[in-house]
Each structure stands twice: as C-alpha cells, then as structure tokens.
N, CA and C of each residue as an Amber inpcrd file, in Angstrom:
protein
   396
 102.0380000 124.6970000  92.7650000 100.8550000 124.0220000  92.9240000
 100.4680000 122.8450000  92.5320000 101.3110000 122.3540000  91.4180000
 101.3980000 120.8870000  91.0850000 101.7420000 120.0830000  92.1340000
 102.8900000 120.6200000  92.9530000 103.3070000 119.8780000  94.2020000
 102.4290000 119.5440000  95.3160000 101.5100000 120.7000000  95.4730000
 100.5200000 120.7240000  96.4310000  99.4590000 119.5440000  96.2270000
  99.1730000 119.7280000  94.7670000  98.1210000 118.6410000  94.3500000
  98.5330000 117.2760000  94.3680000  99.8840000 117.0470000  94.0290000
 100.4960000 115.6780000  94.2550000 100.5420000 115.1160000  95.6430000
 100.9780000 116.2040000  96.6400000 100.9070000 115.8840000  97.9570000
  99.6220000 115.6050000  98.6220000  98.5290000 116.2930000  98.0090000
  97.2060000 116.1460000  98.6030000  96.6890000 114.7980000  98.0500000
  96.9150000 114.3640000  96.8340000  96.8130000 113.3060000  96.2380000
  97.2910000 112.0270000  96.8380000  98.6470000 112.0980000  97.2670000
  99.2610000 110.9540000  97.9780000  98.6490000 110.8150000  99.2250000
  98.3380000 111.8270000 100.1130000  97.6150000 111.9140000 101.2400000
  96.2210000 110.9070000 101.2280000  95.4970000 111.5260000 100.2820000
  94.3280000 110.8030000 100.0420000  94.4450000 109.2190000  99.6920000
  95.3450000 109.0590000  98.7760000  95.9310000 107.5830000  98.4780000
  96.2020000 106.8100000  99.4790000  97.1190000 107.5150000 100.4420000
  97.4570000 106.7780000 101.6280000  96.3620000 106.4990000 102.7260000
  95.3930000 107.4260000 102.7560000  94.3090000 106.8950000 103.7770000
  93.4420000 106.1430000 103.1370000  93.1900000 106.0320000 101.8470000
  92.4280000 104.8680000 101.3790000  93.0980000 103.5910000 101.4740000
  94.2180000 103.4210000 101.0000000  94.9310000 102.2110000 101.2090000
  95.3280000 101.7410000 102.5690000  95.7080000 102.8080000 103.3240000
  95.9130000 102.4690000 104.7620000  94.6580000 101.9990000 105.4290000
  93.2650000 102.2880000 105.2040000  92.1320000 101.8690000 105.6980000
  91.8200000 100.2750000 105.2180000  92.4860000  99.9220000 104.2320000
  92.3280000  98.3550000 103.8330000  93.5150000  97.5040000 104.5760000
  94.2380000  97.8320000 105.2390000  95.1790000  96.9770000 105.8000000
  94.6650000  96.6110000 107.2020000  95.1550000  95.2910000 107.5140000
  94.9190000  94.5820000 108.7880000  96.2020000  94.3390000 109.4850000
  96.1600000  94.7950000 111.0370000  97.0670000  94.9760000 111.8820000
  97.1020000  93.7460000 112.5530000  98.1220000  92.8260000 112.6650000
  98.0170000  91.5180000 113.5370000  99.1510000  91.8770000 114.4690000
  98.6950000  91.6740000 115.9220000  99.4050000  91.7120000 117.2760000
  99.5580000  90.5360000 117.8300000 100.6370000  89.8820000 117.8580000
 101.1550000  88.5040000 118.3110000 101.0440000  88.8140000 119.8630000
 101.7360000  89.8680000 120.5010000 101.7410000  89.8790000 121.9850000
 100.2230000  90.0680000 122.5500000  99.7820000  89.1690000 123.0200000
  98.2900000  89.6880000 123.8930000  98.5610000  90.4160000 125.0420000
  99.7970000  90.8220000 125.4420000  99.8440000  91.6420000 126.5670000
 100.2710000  92.9710000 126.3040000 100.0590000  93.4090000 125.0620000
  99.9960000  94.7760000 124.7700000  98.7900000  95.5840000 125.2080000
  99.1580000  96.6860000 126.1010000  97.9260000  97.5550000 126.5620000
  98.2070000  98.9970000 126.1200000  97.2500000  99.5090000 125.5850000
  97.2400000 100.7600000 125.3270000  96.3590000 101.6980000 125.9200000
  96.5710000 103.0200000 126.2090000  95.8400000 103.9620000 126.8490000
  94.8860000 104.2430000 125.5850000  93.4370000 104.5130000 126.2630000
  92.4510000 104.9960000 125.4880000  92.7500000 106.3560000 124.9280000
  92.6160000 106.6740000 123.4810000  92.9230000 107.9200000 122.8780000
  91.8150000 108.4600000 122.1300000  91.1720000 109.4440000 122.0420000
  90.0810000 109.8870000 121.1300000  90.1960000 110.1960000 119.7470000
  91.9510000 110.5200000 119.5070000  92.0970000 111.1450000 118.1630000
  93.6800000 110.1090000 117.6550000  93.4680000 109.8410000 116.4360000
  94.6720000 109.2470000 115.8420000  95.1080000 110.2650000 114.8410000
  96.1480000 110.6140000 114.8730000  96.7160000 111.6540000 113.7080000
  97.9240000 111.1100000 113.0620000  98.2600000 111.7920000 111.9300000
  99.3120000 111.2550000 111.1270000 100.1140000 112.6230000 110.4910000
 101.3910000 112.4940000 110.8490000 102.2310000 113.6980000 110.4930000
 103.1010000 113.0530000 109.2480000 103.0600000 113.4490000 107.9820000
 103.4170000 112.9920000 106.8260000 103.4600000 111.3940000 107.1580000
 102.3890000 110.8310000 107.4100000 102.2290000 109.2890000 107.4050000
 102.7200000 108.5650000 108.6010000 103.3130000 109.4250000 109.6520000
 103.6820000 108.8620000 110.7750000 102.5480000 108.9350000 112.0820000
 102.2600000 107.9130000 112.5250000 100.9530000 107.9200000 113.4740000
 101.4410000 108.1940000 114.7380000 100.3360000 108.9960000 115.4320000
 100.4590000 109.3680000 116.8490000  99.0030000 109.4750000 117.2540000
  99.0370000 109.6950000 118.7970000  97.7580000 109.7290000 119.1140000
  97.7830000 110.8410000 120.2620000  96.2420000 111.3510000 120.2850000
  96.1270000 112.3740000 121.3950000  94.7230000 112.0730000 122.0560000
  94.4880000 112.5970000 123.0440000  93.3010000 112.5820000 123.8790000
  92.6110000 113.7690000 124.2040000  92.5140000 114.7220000 123.3640000
  91.7180000 116.0570000 123.8160000  90.3370000 115.9650000 124.1350000
  89.9520000 116.3480000 125.4280000  88.6700000 116.2050000 125.9280000
  87.8930000 117.4040000 126.0790000  88.5970000 118.5600000 126.4690000
  87.7620000 119.8170000 126.6280000  87.7630000 120.7400000 125.3600000
  87.0110000 121.5560000 125.0700000  86.9780000 122.5160000 124.2770000
  88.3000000 123.2710000 124.0660000  88.9490000 123.5620000 125.1080000
  90.2850000 124.2060000 124.9960000  91.3070000 122.9920000 124.6390000
  91.2820000 121.9960000 124.9520000  92.1750000 120.8810000 124.5680000
  92.0110000 120.5860000 123.0380000  90.8920000 120.5840000 122.3460000
  90.7050000 120.5240000 121.2240000  91.0940000 121.7190000 120.4440000
  90.9070000 122.8930000 120.8430000  91.4780000 124.1530000 120.2980000
  92.9400000 124.0570000 120.1540000  93.6510000 123.6390000 121.2850000
  95.0590000 123.5090000 121.1710000  95.4010000 122.2830000 120.1990000
  94.8390000 121.3600000 120.3260000  95.2180000 120.2250000 119.2430000
  95.1300000 120.7240000 117.8270000  94.1080000 121.2450000 117.3750000
  93.7910000 121.9020000 116.1090000  94.7650000 122.9130000 115.8930000
  95.2430000 123.8720000 116.9230000  96.2290000 124.6610000 116.5880000
  97.6150000 123.9660000 116.2270000  97.9730000 123.1450000 116.8800000
  99.0700000 122.2220000 116.7110000  98.9570000 121.5670000 115.2840000
  98.1130000 121.0550000 114.8440000  97.8260000 120.2360000 113.5400000
  97.9340000 121.5180000 112.3980000  97.3070000 122.4290000 112.5100000
  97.7630000 123.6900000 111.3470000  99.0010000 124.1990000 111.4920000
  99.6580000 124.2960000 112.6240000 100.9640000 124.7470000 112.7700000
 101.8510000 123.6600000 111.9110000 101.5480000 122.3950000 112.1290000
 102.4870000 121.4920000 111.5140000 102.2420000 121.6190000 109.9370000
 100.9750000 121.7640000 109.5790000 100.4220000 121.8620000 108.1090000
 101.3330000 123.2010000 107.5300000 101.3140000 124.2300000 108.3530000
 101.8900000 125.4380000 107.9810000 103.5200000 125.2680000 107.5710000
 104.1710000 124.3240000 108.5440000 105.4480000 124.0980000 108.4200000
 105.7540000 123.2110000 107.0020000 104.7960000 122.7990000 106.3510000
 104.8640000 122.1580000 105.1110000 104.6700000 120.5800000 105.2480000
 104.2000000 120.0240000 106.4160000 103.5610000 118.8670000 106.8950000
 102.2390000 118.6390000 106.1720000 102.0790000 117.0940000 105.7790000
 100.7120000 116.9190000 105.4270000 100.1070000 116.0500000 106.8120000
  98.9100000 116.6480000 107.2620000  98.4710000 116.3500000 108.6400000
  97.1820000 115.6990000 108.4700000  96.9460000 114.3990000 108.9670000
  95.6080000 113.9620000 108.8550000  95.2090000 113.5770000 110.5000000
  93.8350000 113.6940000 110.7380000  93.4780000 113.2380000 112.0430000
  91.9560000 112.6100000 111.8560000  91.6410000 111.9230000 112.8080000
  90.3460000 111.2220000 112.9460000  90.1330000 110.7480000 114.2600000
  88.8320000 110.5980000 114.6560000  88.4880000 109.7790000 115.8850000
  88.8030000 108.4560000 115.9770000  89.5260000 108.2610000 116.9300000
  89.8990000 106.6860000 117.0730000  88.8560000 105.6620000 117.1340000
  87.6950000 106.0410000 117.5900000  86.4750000 105.3320000 117.6360000
  85.8150000 105.2880000 116.3040000  86.2600000 105.9180000 115.4140000
  85.3440000 106.0200000 114.1700000  85.2230000 104.5710000 113.5020000
  86.3650000 103.9820000 113.3380000  86.3370000 102.3190000 113.0260000
  85.3400000 101.9200000 111.8000000  85.6870000 100.8020000 111.1820000
  84.6740000 100.0980000 110.3370000  84.3560000 100.8260000 109.0070000
  85.2040000 101.7460000 108.4110000  84.7580000 102.6070000 107.4480000
  84.9820000 101.5900000 106.0130000  85.6510000 100.6230000 106.1160000
  85.9150000  99.9160000 104.6510000  87.0140000 100.4300000 104.0650000
  87.0250000  99.8750000 102.5520000  87.9000000 100.2890000 101.7790000
  87.4550000 101.3390000 100.5860000  86.1990000 101.4460000 100.7330000
  85.6130000 102.4030000  99.7300000  85.3220000 103.6930000 100.3660000
  85.8220000 104.6760000  99.5840000  85.5000000 106.0470000  99.9880000
  83.9400000 106.6490000  99.6450000  83.4150000 106.7260000 100.6890000
  81.7570000 107.0870000 100.2900000  81.5270000 108.5970000 100.0520000
  82.0390000 109.4220000 100.9970000  81.8990000 110.7570000 101.0050000
  83.2010000 111.5780000 100.9810000  83.4950000 112.6150000 100.2570000
  84.7970000 113.3790000 100.3270000  84.4160000 115.0030000 100.0860000
  84.8230000 115.6510000 101.0700000  84.4200000 117.3110000 100.8540000
  85.7450000 117.7470000 100.9520000  86.0170000 119.0680000 100.1560000
  87.1870000 119.8660000 100.3720000  86.8180000 121.1590000 100.4200000
  87.6440000 121.8510000 101.3930000  87.3790000 123.1860000 101.7430000
  88.5460000 123.8640000 101.5540000  88.6380000 124.9080000 100.9180000
  90.0840000 125.8270000 100.7830000  89.7880000 127.2650000 101.1870000
  90.6890000 127.7550000 102.1250000  90.6340000 129.1850000 102.4070000
  91.8480000 129.7870000 102.7250000  92.0640000 130.9740000 102.9280000
  93.4090000 131.7320000 103.2340000  92.9490000 132.1290000 104.7960000
  91.7130000 131.9690000 105.2310000  91.3930000 132.2630000 106.6230000
  91.6550000 131.2430000 107.6670000  92.4840000 131.3770000 108.4300000
  92.8470000 130.1270000 109.4620000  91.6960000 129.9460000 110.2160000
  91.0390000 130.7820000 110.7790000  89.8650000 130.6110000 111.8340000
  88.8550000 129.7330000 111.0530000  88.4860000 130.1090000 109.6760000
  87.5890000 129.4740000 109.0560000  87.8500000 128.0630000 108.7250000
  89.2550000 127.6520000 108.4980000  89.7390000 126.4840000 108.1890000
  89.5660000 125.6030000 109.4070000  90.1090000 126.0580000 110.6760000
  89.9560000 125.4700000 111.9510000  88.5530000 125.0380000 112.2490000
  87.7290000 125.9230000 112.1170000  86.3910000 125.6870000 112.4990000
  85.5920000 124.6470000 111.4980000  86.0870000 124.8900000 110.2110000
  85.5700000 123.7210000 109.3440000  86.2540000 122.0490000 109.6540000
  87.4470000 122.2040000 110.0150000  88.1850000 121.0310000 110.1980000
  87.3570000 120.2640000 111.4380000  87.2050000 121.2150000 112.5100000
  86.6420000 120.7030000 113.8340000  85.1460000 120.1380000 113.5660000
  84.4570000 120.7260000 112.8720000  83.1710000 120.3550000 112.5210000
  83.1610000 118.9960000 111.7210000  84.0290000 118.9220000 110.8100000
  84.1300000 117.7450000 109.9670000  84.4700000 116.4480000 110.8230000
  85.5250000 116.8320000 111.8280000  85.8080000 115.7510000 112.9190000
  84.6100000 115.3960000 113.6310000  83.9110000 116.2930000 113.9740000
  82.6130000 115.9130000 114.8550000  81.6750000 115.2150000 114.0790000
  81.7270000 115.2040000 112.7410000  80.6950000 114.6410000 112.1120000
  81.2010000 113.1400000 111.5980000  82.5140000 112.8770000 112.1810000
  82.9060000 111.5810000 111.6640000  83.7620000 111.5340000 110.7750000
  84.2530000 112.5610000 110.1200000  85.2270000 112.6160000 109.0830000
  86.7970000 112.3450000 109.3130000  87.4340000 111.7490000 108.4420000
  89.0620000 112.0100000 108.8200000  89.4530000 113.2180000 107.9990000
  90.3270000 114.2240000 108.5830000  90.4980000 115.3330000 107.8880000
  91.8240000 115.4490000 107.6750000  92.1710000 115.7650000 106.3180000
  93.4760000 116.1020000 106.0110000  93.7910000 117.4150000 105.7710000
  94.7910000 118.2010000 106.2920000  95.1210000 119.4370000 106.0040000
  96.5360000 119.7710000 105.5940000  96.4710000 120.4140000 104.5030000
  97.7870000 120.8760000 103.8410000  97.7700000 122.5740000 103.4680000
  98.7780000 122.9850000 103.5110000  99.1210000 124.6560000 103.3890000
 100.0590000 124.7830000 102.4170000  99.7000000 125.7640000 101.4900000
 100.3510000 126.1830000 100.4820000 101.1000000 127.5140000 100.9590000
 102.5230000 127.6820000 101.3230000 103.2040000 128.5910000 101.7580000
 103.3530000 129.8250000 100.9140000 103.2020000 129.6370000  99.6180000
 103.2810000 130.6700000  98.6150000 101.9220000 131.5170000  98.6220000
 100.7660000 130.6980000  98.5150000  99.6410000 131.4280000  98.5200000
  98.9960000 131.8150000  99.8970000  99.2860000 130.9740000 100.8070000
  98.6880000 131.0720000 102.0310000  97.6720000 130.4640000 102.2110000
  97.2670000 129.5230000 101.4840000  96.0370000 128.7850000 101.4270000
  95.8020000 127.4130000 102.1300000  94.8650000 127.3100000 102.9210000
  94.6600000 125.8640000 103.5700000  93.8550000 124.9820000 102.5570000
  94.2200000 123.9160000 102.3900000  93.2240000 123.2680000 101.9370000
  92.9470000 121.9170000 102.7740000  91.5360000 121.8080000 103.0910000
  91.2160000 120.6750000 104.1090000  90.2930000 119.7880000 103.2580000
  90.7580000 118.3640000 103.6100000  89.8570000 117.4490000 103.0040000
  89.4140000 116.5450000 103.8930000  87.9700000 116.1300000 103.9320000
  87.2570000 115.5010000 104.9110000  86.6650000 114.1710000 104.1500000
  87.1630000 113.0120000 104.6470000  86.6170000 111.7540000 103.7990000
  86.0710000 110.9400000 105.2280000  84.9430000 110.4010000 104.7340000
  84.0800000 109.3520000 105.5830000  83.5220000 108.3040000 104.7190000
C-alpha cells in the first residue's frame, strides 16, 4: 500500500511540476494535428482525439487497462491550458468497481480536471485523482 501511495504522490508531484514548465520550439514549421486529449503513461506523453461517446468509452477502457497493468495513467483535455502552477482543486475517488471508476473519471474530465488513475492489483482498488 505504501508503494501505491508513493506512486500516486509522484504522479501528483509530476503533474504539479510539469504544469510549471515552458516548452520552447525553435522550428516554426512544426505542424501538429489537433487532438482533444493529452495523456501520460508513466510520464510518457501521448495524444488522442476521441470524439464520439463510443470513442471516449474505448479511450477510457484503454486507460484503465493500462492502469490495471501497473502503469500510472493521467489524461486531460488538450484545450484546458492556463492552469498555472498552483493546484486549486483536488478530488480523490477510490473504488473496486470499474464501472463507477470509469464514470467518475469521465465526469471529472468533462468538468475540466486532469485525471490520474492507479490500480492496486492486490486489493483490486482503483484510485482516481482529479486536479484542476
């Protein structure tokens, strides 16, 4: 359980510190496709663009599957931006029910939160942390 707390703490710390960095791009010719979600798997950044309810459901299924494999997963709307370096709101939800965890994570994403998901394989417990 201490390992899970440490991983969750490190994920929150990384989120807080990561929001305070400024990326500088020297090449003005770089073009990126618009995406609606930025997500991180153990700190590695990825992008997705789920649009329909089915695509969102599939995306969340994938995020929870990755968490169940022992990864720390975080996702947020790419358009959220401008959150600054101070965490204003944090909510935590813990459950053994996949359906409830998935619904909670999706609702928090809709509300503009960055959501971090971890899974304790021994207890079967999902811990979802929403920060905005």
